[in-house]
Each structure stands twice: as C-alpha cells, then as structure tokens.
C-alpha positions as CSV (number, residue, x, y, z in Angstrom):
1,X,-2.7,1.6,-20.8
2,X,-2.4,1.4,-17.5
3,X,-3.5,-1.8,-15.7
4,X,-4.8,-2.7,-12.7
5,X,-3.6,-5.6,-10.2
6,X,-4.8,-7.5,-7.1
7,X,-3.0,-6.5,-4.1
8,X,-2.7,-9.9,-2.6
9,X,-5.6,-11.3,-1.4
10,X,-7.6,-7.7,-0.8
11,X,-10.6,-6.6,-2.6
12,X,-7.7,-3.6,-3.3
13,X,-6.6,-2.8,-7.3
14,X,-3.8,-0.9,-7.7
15,X,-2.2,0.4,-10.7
16,X,0.4,-1.2,-12.3
17,X,2.6,1.9,-11.7
18,X,3.0,3.4,-8.4
19,X,4.1,6.8,-8.2
20,X,7.8,6.7,-5.7
21,X,8.0,9.5,-3.9
22,X,11.4,9.7,-1.9
23,X,13.1,12.7,-3.3
24,X,10.2,15.2,-2.1
25,X,11.5,17.4,0.5
26,X,15.2,17.1,-0.8
27,X,15.7,16.8,-4.6
28,X,11.9,18.4,-5.2
29,X,10.0,20.7,-3.7
30,X,6.5,20.8,-2.2
31,X,5.1,22.3,-5.4
32,X,7.0,19.8,-7.6
33,X,5.8,17.0,-5.8
34,X,2.1,18.1,-5.9
35,X,2.8,18.4,-9.8
36,X,3.7,14.5,-9.9
37,X,0.9,13.4,-8.0
38,X,-1.4,15.5,-10.1
39,X,-0.1,14.0,-13.4
40,X,0.5,10.5,-12.1
41,X,-3.6,10.6,-11.4
42,X,-4.3,12.2,-14.9
43,X,-2.5,9.4,-16.1
44,X,-4.5,6.6,-14.4
45,X,-2.4,6.0,-11.5
46,X,-4.1,5.1,-8.6
47,X,-1.4,4.1,-6.0
48,X,1.5,6.0,-4.0
49,X,4.3,4.9,-1.9
50,X,6.0,7.0,0.7
51,X,7.9,6.0,4.1
52,X,8.2,7.8,7.5
53,X,12.0,8.4,7.0
54,X,11.5,9.8,3.7
55,X,13.1,12.3,1.9
56,X,16.8,10.6,1.1
57,X,19.0,10.2,1.9
58,X,18.0,10.4,5.7
59,X,18.7,12.5,8.4
60,X,16.8,14.5,10.7
61,X,15.8,18.1,8.9
62,X,14.1,16.3,6.4
63,X,12.5,13.1,8.1
64,X,8.9,13.4,7.4
65,X,8.8,16.1,4.3
66,X,7.4,13.7,2.0
67,X,4.7,12.6,3.8
68,X,4.2,15.8,4.7
69,X,3.9,16.8,0.7
70,X,1.6,14.2,0.3
71,X,-0.5,15.4,2.9
72,X,-1.2,18.9,1.9
73,X,-2.1,17.4,-1.8
74,X,-4.8,15.7,-0.2
75,X,-6.0,18.8,1.4
76,X,-5.9,20.8,-1.6
77,X,-7.2,18.4,-3.8
78,X,-9.3,16.4,-1.9
79,X,-8.8,13.1,-3.6
80,X,-7.5,11.1,-0.4
81,X,-10.1,8.7,-1.6
82,X,-9.1,8.0,-4.8
83,X,-5.7,7.0,-3.7
84,X,-4.5,3.4,-2.4
85,X,-1.9,5.0,-0.1
86,X,1.5,3.0,1.0
87,X,4.1,4.1,3.4
88,X,6.3,2.6,5.9
89,X,7.7,2.2,9.7
90,X,11.6,2.0,9.8
91,X,13.4,-1.3,11.1
92,X,16.1,-1.7,13.1
93,X,18.5,0.8,12.8
94,X,21.2,3.8,14.5
95,X,18.5,6.5,13.8
96,X,18.0,8.2,16.9
97,X,15.7,11.2,15.5
98,X,12.7,9.9,14.5
99,X,11.0,8.6,17.9
100,X,10.2,11.6,20.5
101,X,12.3,9.4,23.6
102,X,15.5,9.7,21.1
103,X,15.5,5.9,21.0
104,X,17.0,4.0,17.9
105,X,14.3,2.6,15.5
106,X,12.8,-1.1,15.8
107,X,10.0,-2.8,15.5
108,X,8.6,-2.5,19.0
109,X,5.0,-2.1,20.1
110,X,5.8,1.4,21.3
111,X,7.6,2.6,18.5
112,X,5.2,1.0,15.9
113,X,2.2,3.1,17.6
114,X,4.1,6.4,17.6
115,X,5.1,6.0,14.0
116,X,1.8,5.4,12.6
117,X,0.2,8.0,14.3
118,X,2.9,10.6,13.1
119,X,2.6,9.7,9.7
120,X,-1.7,10.1,9.7
121,X,-0.5,13.3,10.7
122,X,1.8,14.4,8.4
123,X,-0.3,12.5,5.7
124,X,-3.6,14.3,6.9
125,X,-5.6,11.3,6.6
126,X,-7.0,8.9,9.3
127,X,-6.2,5.4,7.4
128,X,-3.2,4.4,5.4
129,X,-4.2,1.4,3.0
130,X,-0.6,-0.3,3.0
131,X,1.5,-0.3,5.8
132,X,5.1,-1.7,5.4
133,X,8.0,-2.5,7.9
134,X,10.5,-0.7,5.9
135,X,13.2,-3.3,6.6
136,X,13.4,-6.4,8.9
137,X,14.0,-6.1,12.4
138,X,16.3,-8.7,12.6
139,X,20.0,-6.7,12.5
140,X,21.3,-8.1,8.8
141,X,22.6,-6.8,5.8
142,X,20.0,-5.0,3.6
143,X,20.3,-2.4,0.7
144,X,23.1,-4.0,-1.1
145,X,25.0,-5.8,1.4
146,X,25.8,-8.7,-1.3
147,X,25.2,-12.1,-1.8
148,X,24.0,-14.7,1.7
149,X,22.9,-13.5,5.0
150,X,25.0,-12.3,7.3
151,X,23.8,-13.3,11.2
152,X,24.5,-9.9,13.3
153,X,22.5,-10.6,15.9
154,X,19.7,-13.0,18.1
155,X,18.5,-9.3,19.4
156,X,15.2,-8.8,18.1
157,X,11.3,-7.8,18.2
158,X,9.5,-11.7,17.9
159,X,7.4,-11.6,14.5
160,X,4.6,-13.0,16.3
161,X,5.0,-9.9,18.7
162,X,5.2,-7.5,15.5
163,X,2.0,-9.0,14.2
164,X,0.2,-8.2,17.5
165,X,0.9,-4.5,17.4
166,X,-0.2,-4.7,13.6
167,X,-3.8,-6.4,14.5
168,X,-4.2,-3.6,17.0
169,X,-3.7,-0.6,14.7
170,X,-5.7,-2.4,12.2
171,X,-8.6,-3.1,14.6
172,X,-8.3,0.6,15.4
173,X,-9.0,1.5,11.6
174,X,-5.8,3.2,11.2
175,X,-4.3,0.6,8.8
176,X,-6.1,-1.6,6.1
177,X,-3.3,-3.9,5.0
178,X,0.5,-4.7,5.9
179,X,3.1,-5.6,3.4
180,X,6.7,-6.6,4.4
181,X,9.9,-4.4,2.6
182,X,13.7,-5.5,2.2
183,X,12.6,-9.1,3.2
184,X,14.0,-12.6,2.4
185,X,12.1,-15.6,1.4
186,X,12.6,-16.9,5.1
187,X,10.9,-13.6,6.6
188,X,8.0,-13.6,4.3
189,X,7.3,-17.3,4.9
190,X,7.6,-16.8,8.8
191,X,5.2,-14.0,8.9
192,X,2.5,-16.1,6.4
193,X,3.1,-19.0,9.3
194,X,2.2,-17.3,12.2
195,X,-0.9,-15.4,10.5
196,X,-1.7,-18.8,9.5
197,X,-1.5,-20.4,12.9
198,X,-3.4,-17.3,14.6
199,X,-6.0,-16.2,12.6
200,X,-6.0,-13.1,14.8
201,X,-3.1,-12.0,13.4
202,X,-2.9,-10.0,9.8
203,X,-2.1,-11.7,6.8
204,X,0.6,-9.8,4.6
205,X,-0.5,-8.9,1.1
206,X,2.9,-7.7,-0.2
207,X,7.0,-7.6,-0.3
208,X,8.4,-4.3,-1.7
209,X,12.1,-5.2,-2.9
210,X,15.1,-4.0,-5.0
211,X,14.0,-5.3,-8.6
212,X,15.6,-4.8,-11.8
213,X,18.0,-6.1,-14.8
214,X,20.6,-6.3,-12.5
215,X,19.3,-7.6,-9.4
216,X,16.7,-10.2,-9.9
217,X,17.2,-11.8,-6.6
218,X,13.7,-12.0,-6.3
219,X,13.3,-14.7,-8.7
220,X,15.4,-17.2,-6.9
221,X,13.1,-17.6,-4.1
222,X,10.2,-15.2,-3.2
223,X,8.6,-15.2,-6.4
224,X,7.5,-18.9,-5.6
225,X,5.9,-17.4,-3.0
226,X,3.9,-15.2,-5.3
227,X,2.3,-17.8,-6.8
228,X,1.6,-20.3,-4.3
229,X,0.5,-17.6,-1.0
230,X,-0.4,-14.6,-3.6
231,X,2.0,-12.1,-2.0
232,X,2.9,-9.7,-4.6
233,X,6.2,-7.7,-5.4
234,X,5.9,-4.2,-5.6
235,X,9.4,-3.4,-6.9
236,X,11.6,-0.5,-6.4
237,X,14.8,0.8,-8.1
238,X,13.9,-0.6,-11.4
239,X,16.1,1.8,-13.3
240,X,18.9,1.0,-10.4
241,X,19.0,4.0,-9.2
242,X,19.4,5.8,-12.7
243,X,22.1,3.4,-13.9
244,X,19.9,1.5,-16.3
245,X,19.0,5.0,-18.0
246,X,22.5,5.1,-19.4
247,X,23.2,8.6,-17.7
248,X,26.2,7.7,-15.9
249,X,27.8,5.9,-18.5
250,X,31.7,6.3,-19.0
251,X,31.9,7.7,-15.8
252,X,29.7,10.6,-16.2
253,X,28.3,12.6,-13.2
254,X,25.2,14.5,-14.2
255,X,24.6,17.8,-12.3
256,X,21.9,17.4,-9.9
257,X,22.2,13.6,-10.0
258,X,21.8,11.6,-6.8
259,X,25.0,10.1,-7.5
260,X,26.5,13.7,-8.0
261,X,24.7,14.7,-4.6
262,X,25.1,12.1,-2.4
263,X,27.2,9.7,-3.8
264,X,25.2,6.9,-2.3
265,X,24.7,4.4,-5.2
266,X,27.5,2.0,-4.6
267,X,24.8,-0.9,-4.8
268,X,24.9,-0.7,-8.7
269,X,29.0,0.0,-8.6
270,X,29.7,-3.8,-8.3
271,X,32.3,-5.9,-10.7
272,X,30.5,-6.9,-13.7
273,X,28.2,-4.0,-13.3
274,X,29.3,-2.2,-16.0
275,X,29.3,-4.6,-18.6
276,X,25.7,-5.6,-17.9
277,X,24.5,-2.2,-18.1
278,X,26.4,-1.6,-21.3
279,X,24.3,-4.4,-22.5
280,X,21.2,-3.5,-21.5
281,X,21.6,-0.4,-22.6
282,X,22.9,-1.6,-26.8
283,X,19.6,-3.6,-26.4
284,X,17.6,-0.7,-26.2
285,X,19.5,1.1,-29.0
286,X,18.9,-2.1,-31.2
287,X,15.1,-1.8,-30.8
288,X,15.4,1.8,-30.9
289,X,13.9,1.7,-27.1
290,X,14.6,4.6,-24.7
291,X,16.5,2.7,-22.0
292,X,14.6,3.6,-19.1
293,X,11.7,2.6,-21.0
294,X,12.8,-0.8,-21.5
295,X,14.2,-1.5,-17.9
296,X,10.9,-0.3,-16.5
297,X,8.7,-2.1,-18.7
298,X,10.7,-5.3,-18.2
299,X,9.8,-4.8,-14.3
300,X,6.0,-4.2,-15.1
301,X,5.6,-7.1,-17.2
302,X,6.9,-9.9,-14.8
303,X,3.9,-11.7,-13.7
304,X,4.7,-11.7,-10.1
305,X,4.9,-7.9,-9.5
306,X,1.6,-6.3,-8.6
307,X,2.9,-2.9,-9.2
308,X,6.2,-1.0,-10.2
309,X,7.1,1.7,-8.2
310,X,8.9,4.6,-10.4
311,X,10.2,7.6,-9.0
312,X,11.7,11.2,-10.6
313,X,13.0,14.2,-10.3
314,X,11.7,16.0,-13.3
315,X,8.4,15.7,-15.3
316,X,10.1,14.5,-18.0
317,X,11.6,11.6,-16.7
318,X,8.4,10.7,-14.7
319,X,6.2,10.9,-18.6
320,X,9.0,8.0,-19.8
321,X,8.7,6.2,-16.5
322,X,4.6,6.5,-16.6
323,X,4.2,6.2,-20.3
324,X,6.9,2.7,-20.5
325,X,3.7,1.0,-20.4
326,X,3.1,1.4,-24.0
327,X,6.4,-0.6,-24.7
328,X,6.3,-3.9,-26.6
329,X,7.8,-6.6,-24.9
330,X,8.4,-9.3,-27.5
331,X,9.6,-12.4,-27.2
332,X,12.5,-11.8,-29.2
333,X,13.4,-8.8,-27.6
334,X,12.9,-10.9,-23.8
335,X,15.5,-13.0,-25.3
336,X,18.1,-10.7,-25.6
337,X,17.5,-9.5,-22.2
338,X,17.9,-13.4,-20.9
339,X,21.1,-14.3,-22.7
340,X,23.0,-11.3,-20.8
341,X,21.2,-12.3,-17.8
342,X,22.5,-15.5,-18.2
343,X,25.9,-14.3,-18.8
344,X,25.8,-11.8,-16.2
345,X,23.1,-12.4,-13.4
346,X,22.3,-10.5,-10.4
347,X,25.5,-8.1,-10.8
348,X,23.8,-5.8,-8.2
349,X,22.5,-7.6,-5.1
C-alpha cells in the first residue's frame, strides 16, 4: 500500500514512491509519458519529479521536452492540483543552450529567474511545489566523481545570494518550497545555516541524492541531518541505473537500454561492483523476489527517505517499481543485505 510522508517541515505529504520522468522526450514518447502518469496516479502516487535539462542525456534538441510532456498531461487531465510537482534548475556546467544569451549554466540570480519562468511555461502551471538546485554551483566532482571532495575553483555564486533569489521567486508565488540535489553534508548545512541566520531566506526541505544498495554514501553524514533538521532524502537511481535488476549481468547489453543507447553508466562499473551486485541478485533469488523490487523496497523503507524516485521506460518496469511497496523486508533479509554491504560498502559512489 502506498504510504505518504511529510516533506520536510512543510504541510505537504508526498507518496513514498515518486514518479521520475527523465526518459520522456528521449526514450519515451509523449503518449508513453502520459500513460505512465495516468497509471501512477491510479496507484496512489501524487509526486512527480523532473528538471529543466531533461530528457537525458542532456542535449539541445531534447532539453525541456520532459517538462513539456508533463505540461500537456496537466492540460489534458486538469489534475495539476492533485500533484506535488518538483523540478530543478541546472547548476554550474558548460551547457550553453539553456539560457537565451548562450551563457553557460550557473546559479546566478538572472539565470534562476529565467529558468523558473521557462519551466513554468513548459509545465503549463503557475507554480512549482518543490524547486531544486540540480547540482551545486560550486565547481566540484558530482555524478559518480568518486570518494573525497575535489576542490576545483572558488568561483561561485554565494549561498546567501542564491537563497536571496529563491526568496524572491517564492514571494512571487512561483515556488512553494526548495530543495537541493547532488549535495554534500557541508552544502546542506550551509544552506540551513544561512536560513537560520536570516529568517527572510527560505529553508530547504529536501535533498535529492543517489542512493541504492551499492551507493549508501548518504548514510555517512547526510542521514544525521535528516534526524536533526528534518531535511529528507529524495532518493534517485534506486536500481543503480538498471544494474541492480541484473539485466547487465555477464556483459549483457539489452537492446534499447541506456547502456546500449548512450554508454553513460560508468558510475556503476567500478572495481568490485560486479561482485557486490551479484551478491544482491543472489539474495533476491534466494528469497524468491524480483531483484528490482528488492532494490526499490530497500530504498523506500529507509527511515530517512521521504520518497524513492523510480523511473521506467516500459509499463512492465513501472508496475514492478510501483508495486515494490508490497515487498516484506524481514529482519533476516535485511541482515543478509547488511552482510554484503559490510563486505563491499559503497562500491559505486
């Protein structure tokens, strides 16, 4: 049964499963995206997550297409008020096709203002419930950059200035609440500190980071922030981009998979990854469980997870993901998972 959880300190309750959308406009058509949203709502999901740069992989001819597909679904169904809608503004990167003047992306006041207005237009809505900074404005290694902080540059927009423009768009009624994404414990706490020191600045309510059986880095520092500060995790990549389903085992390369189409999954091809993934697949087989459902339900049932962001390119995949909430996670099963984790912790950071 679908569970609903508090989004930070807000009065919003979101489903424990969030519908991820990043394949719509690339691997999925508009009609398929609409079908996924129809099914998700029927199954009790009230939370959709997207981003201005989607579909993935990021490129000029598909940028914004995912938001547009959500927007046409809102127009067709009239269900905007039933959905908690999250989107994201791109962080510092060499992408020069998102802004009208051809600038590379960063979290400057001007760019954030431009980005939210464009997102609202594509989404065909007057407001976003949760607006997230897709990755830090600080130049640093993200998206599988490995262990340890890599200091690349001091050229940044100050956190207090970023929060200032977020306050402006909140006062304008364009956004209800704010979150971070791909953020470190230091970054989370600095955003909270500035909001604490200046009550005019908005307080973040969530952080969207990768979290799965082979990447539990979030637990090492950020999970404590949830318990003390109420900033919950919106977990993405619960299936390790498909590796935890077993579909890439023994060098398999399924036609139409992200690995076959884009060859972008190196985050989950680290030394030791095969051994750990095989062990988790073995646990699923022993317990008679679908491997993808086991991996999803592990994420969904962590006490610091506000919502598990699932994604699918087929309705069969989507149904497996959504119905994973019915999987029983016994202490014995969790013990076997922990034993593998202790032998091979965080092999895909």
